[in-house]
Structure formats: structure tokens, C-alpha cells
C-alpha angles and dihedrals in degrees: 000000000000113000120210114242112245114232119222126218087247095055090047090050089051091052090047090054092047091050092047090052092050091050092049090053091049092050091051090050091047091051091048091049092045089054091049090049093050090050091051091051091051092048091050091048091050092049092048091050090050091050091049092050092049090049093051091046090054093043123099091218121098126232095266092051092049093048091047090052093048093048093050094057 
């Protein structure tokens, strides 16, 4: 007959500490990745704004015509 191993309070506390440490590391990684993602979104937004500005500069349309077009969409 296979007897189940009894867990002690100390072994459970050790597992709790290990789990907390793993969770702390995951939170740090999540925070780091969230910061990286936010930076990439900002970079993309800046690039799109630059592209839009260049396109309006090259366009023969004036500001009012461009805004009217955008607002009608």
C-alpha cells in the first residue's frame, strides 16, 4: 500500500515562499513588458503623425478640405 506523504507546516511555508518569489519575478517581467509595449505604441503614434504631416504638406488640399474629408468618414 502506498502511503501519502504528510506535509509539514515548514514544507508548506517553503512552497509559499517559492510561489511568492515566482510571482514577484513574473510581475517584474510583466511591468517591463508593459513599459516596452507602451513605448512601442508611442513610437508608432509618432511615426503615424509624422507620415500624416508629410502627406498633408505634399497635398494640394488645404486644412479645411482635409478636416472636412476626415470628419465625413
